[in-house]
N, CA, C and O of each residue as an XYZ file, in Angstrom:
272
protein
N     -19.203     -4.759    -30.387
C     -18.183     -5.467    -30.800
C     -16.899     -4.235    -30.255
O     -16.200     -4.694    -29.352
N     -16.688     -3.406    -30.501
C     -15.361     -2.802    -30.588
C     -15.373     -2.664    -28.555
O     -14.237     -2.504    -28.110
N     -16.137     -2.701    -27.822
C     -15.969     -2.592    -26.333
C     -15.546     -3.930    -25.612
O     -15.140     -4.354    -24.530
N     -15.869     -4.300    -26.789
C     -15.718     -6.250    -26.495
C     -14.019     -6.777    -26.307
O     -13.439     -7.515    -25.510
N     -13.634     -6.017    -27.418
C     -12.394     -6.330    -27.512
C     -11.768     -4.700    -27.255
O     -10.797     -4.413    -27.955
N     -12.251     -3.685    -26.339
C     -10.827     -3.429    -25.674
C     -10.229     -3.835    -24.461
O     -10.870     -4.009    -23.424
N      -8.984     -3.992    -24.577
C      -8.132     -4.302    -23.245
C      -7.300     -6.162    -23.612
O      -6.427     -6.783    -23.006
N      -8.374     -6.596    -25.252
C      -8.015     -7.470    -25.827
C      -6.525     -7.334    -26.126
O      -5.851     -6.406    -26.572
N      -6.110     -9.146    -25.544
C      -5.028     -9.518    -26.472
C      -5.261     -8.923    -28.097
O      -6.148     -8.556    -28.867
N      -3.931     -9.099    -28.011
C      -4.061     -7.902    -30.293
C      -3.998    -10.151    -30.703
O      -4.525    -10.512    -31.756
N      -3.903    -10.313    -30.565
C      -3.619    -11.430    -31.407
C      -5.932    -12.187    -31.493
O      -6.514    -12.708    -32.444
N      -6.289    -11.965    -30.552
C      -7.162    -12.709    -30.117
C      -8.776    -11.395    -30.465
O      -9.926    -11.512    -30.043
N      -8.123    -10.168    -31.443
C      -8.792     -9.017    -31.562
C      -8.912     -9.282    -33.297
O      -9.851     -8.984    -34.035
N      -7.375    -10.068    -33.701
C      -7.370     -9.624    -35.002
C      -8.088    -10.456    -35.533
O      -8.637    -10.312    -36.626
N      -8.226    -12.311    -34.144
C      -8.446    -13.356    -34.945
C     -10.571    -12.768    -35.381
O     -11.242    -12.777    -36.412
N     -10.887    -12.307    -33.740
C     -12.136    -11.257    -33.967
C     -12.535    -10.905    -35.570
O     -13.550    -11.022    -36.258
N     -10.866    -10.299    -35.816
C     -11.873     -9.079    -36.924
C     -10.899     -9.356    -38.778
O     -10.594     -8.680    -39.760
N     -10.739    -11.193    -38.141
C     -10.411    -11.672    -39.709
C     -11.678    -11.873    -40.203
O     -12.798    -12.093    -39.740
N     -10.759    -11.617    -42.144
C     -12.002    -10.899    -43.114
C     -12.148     -9.840    -43.700
O     -12.649     -9.625    -44.804
N     -11.423     -8.707    -42.487
C     -11.609     -6.951    -42.380
C     -10.078     -6.817    -42.503
O      -8.991     -7.253    -42.124
N     -10.886     -5.681    -43.499
C      -9.063     -4.923    -42.848
C      -8.538     -4.190    -42.158
O      -8.995     -3.059    -41.995
N      -7.699     -4.506    -41.697
C      -6.921     -3.545    -40.715
C      -5.905     -3.005    -40.391
O      -4.856     -3.636    -40.263
N      -6.035     -1.353    -40.133
C      -5.633     -0.978    -39.845
C      -4.221     -0.936    -38.735
O      -4.141      0.292    -38.710
N      -3.262     -1.321    -37.969
C      -2.385     -2.292    -37.292
C      -1.166     -0.394    -36.998
O      -0.524      0.220    -37.851
N      -1.396      0.021    -35.032
C      -0.559      0.747    -35.123
C      -0.599      0.094    -33.364
O      -1.542     -0.547    -32.899
N       0.633      0.453    -32.640
C       1.635      0.354    -31.663
C       2.056      1.596    -31.731
O       2.695      2.246    -32.558
N       1.084      2.025    -29.642
C       1.167      2.721    -29.417
C       2.396      3.263    -28.290
O       1.903      3.443    -27.177
N       3.793      3.539    -28.353
C       4.658      3.452    -27.743
C       4.807      4.485    -27.142
O       4.077      5.292    -27.716
N       5.608      5.259    -25.843
C       6.801      5.755    -25.531
C       7.265      6.375    -26.613
O       7.102      5.970    -27.764
N       7.912      7.469    -26.254
C       9.220      8.451    -27.076
C      10.103      7.784    -26.518
O       9.894      7.045    -25.555
N      11.065      7.946    -26.996
C      12.840      7.128    -26.555
C      13.182      6.071    -25.740
O      12.868      6.386    -24.592
N      13.572      5.194    -25.764
C      14.762      3.980    -25.345
C      14.269      3.200    -24.006
O      14.828      2.995    -22.929
N      12.537      2.724    -24.700
C      11.338      1.994    -24.479
C      11.556      0.394    -24.534
O      12.517     -0.046    -25.166
N      11.301      0.147    -24.346
C      11.329     -1.449    -24.365
C       9.724     -2.151    -23.963
O       9.812     -2.827    -22.939
N       8.474     -2.126    -24.486
C       7.398     -3.010    -24.624
C       7.516     -4.445    -23.929
O       8.184     -5.363    -24.403
N       6.599     -4.538    -22.452
C       6.694     -5.520    -22.054
C       5.772     -5.964    -21.262
O       5.179     -5.326    -20.393
N       5.582     -7.597    -21.696
C       4.505     -8.249    -21.400
C       3.559     -8.034    -22.742
O       3.982     -7.849    -23.884
N       2.074     -8.109    -22.294
C       0.935     -8.583    -23.568
C       0.277     -7.518    -24.305
O      -0.034     -6.515    -23.663
N      -0.031     -7.577    -25.758
C       0.226     -5.950    -26.060
C      -1.109     -6.504    -26.706
O      -1.486     -7.366    -27.499
N      -1.568     -5.556    -25.945
C      -3.341     -5.178    -26.268
C      -4.255     -3.932    -26.948
O      -3.663     -3.082    -27.613
N      -5.495     -3.863    -26.789
C      -6.217     -3.232    -27.310
C      -6.461     -2.162    -26.577
O      -6.952     -2.183    -25.448
N      -5.974     -0.750    -27.476
C      -6.288      0.080    -26.933
C      -7.529      0.764    -27.009
O      -8.216      1.221    -26.095
N      -7.847      0.768    -29.107
C      -8.396      2.129    -28.951
C      -9.130      0.939    -31.112
O      -8.538      0.629    -32.146
N     -10.234      0.814    -30.719
C     -10.754     -0.359    -31.646
C     -11.669      0.952    -32.633
O     -12.547      1.281    -31.836
N     -11.808      1.537    -33.508
C     -12.880      2.181    -34.797
C     -12.941      1.778    -36.044
O     -12.094      1.890    -36.930
N     -13.929      1.330    -36.068
C     -15.144      0.763    -37.089
C     -14.980      2.429    -38.083
O     -15.605      3.483    -37.958
N     -13.632      1.947    -39.238
C     -13.864      2.995    -40.440
C     -14.739      2.193    -41.880
O     -14.598      2.568    -43.044
N     -15.194      1.602    -41.651
C     -15.392      1.824    -42.860
C     -16.543      0.141    -43.247
O     -16.491     -0.673    -42.325
N     -17.538     -0.324    -44.588
C     -17.513     -1.866    -44.214
C     -16.851     -2.428    -44.177
O     -17.163     -3.234    -43.300
N     -15.874     -2.693    -44.594
C     -15.205     -4.727    -43.750
C     -13.667     -3.865    -44.022
O     -12.669     -4.275    -44.614
N     -13.905     -2.539    -43.352
C     -12.304     -1.455    -42.617
C     -12.276     -1.447    -41.062
O     -13.289     -1.427    -40.363
N     -10.824     -1.468    -40.540
C     -10.856     -1.361    -38.862
C      -9.741     -0.210    -38.443
O      -8.786     -0.196    -39.220
N      -9.668      0.799    -37.324
C      -8.183      0.663    -36.746
C      -8.506      0.337    -35.789
O      -9.515      0.773    -35.234
N      -7.542     -0.755    -35.193
C      -7.144     -1.123    -34.370
C      -5.459     -0.241    -33.897
O      -4.494     -0.244    -34.663
N      -5.451      0.512    -32.370
C      -4.394      0.651    -31.489
C      -4.105     -0.353    -30.554
O      -4.802     -0.709    -29.604
N      -3.245     -0.686    -30.835
C      -2.717     -1.720    -29.660
C      -1.634     -0.841    -28.431
O      -1.319      0.301    -28.764
N      -1.092     -1.355    -27.073
C      -0.058     -1.188    -26.793
C       0.213     -1.826    -25.583
O      -0.712     -2.200    -24.863
N       1.861     -2.059    -25.161
C       1.815     -3.548    -24.344
C       1.490     -3.583    -22.815
O       0.910     -2.499    -22.769
N       1.461     -3.890    -21.966
C       1.254     -3.880    -20.441
C       1.471     -2.948    -20.197
O       0.616     -2.062    -20.202
N       2.646     -2.764    -19.895
C       4.138     -1.692    -19.485
C       5.771     -1.461    -20.402
O       6.195     -2.287    -21.209
N       6.185     -0.711    -20.191
C       7.199     -0.529    -20.726
C       8.321      0.212    -19.888
O       8.125      1.051    -19.008
N       9.776     -0.364    -20.431
C      10.730     -0.850    -19.116
C      11.079      0.031    -20.202
O      10.909     -0.035    -21.420
N      11.943      1.398    -18.955
C      13.125      2.313    -19.943
C      15.005      1.447    -20.174
O      16.017      1.293    -19.491
N      14.736      1.261    -20.944
C      16.476      0.904    -21.772
C      17.449      1.695    -22.034
O      17.402      2.418    -23.029
N      18.461      1.696    -21.221
C      19.594      1.822    -21.625
C      20.816      1.751    -23.431
O      21.906      1.256    -23.720
N      20.065      2.326    -23.944
C      21.423      1.563    -25.134
C      22.759      1.703    -25.118
O      23.260      2.820    -24.994
N      23.529      0.549    -25.246
C      25.074      0.936    -24.643
C      25.667      1.602    -26.097
O      25.407      1.237    -27.244
N      26.641      2.817    -25.599
C      27.151      3.972    -26.911
C      28.833      3.467    -27.487
O      29.396      4.101    -28.379
């Protein structure tokens, strides 16, 4: 099942993992970047009988200059 969910939308992956404990992280570049597009599964690892680790990232990131 893990391979089936790679690059799937994050909401679809959470739906497929319903009933399991999910440790969820978002991978993002360091600095003033804004995630754009759909949040997608980058890595999914079974960590136990009823839990999984899900790492997601946006389809692209745009640099954002914050006003000072």
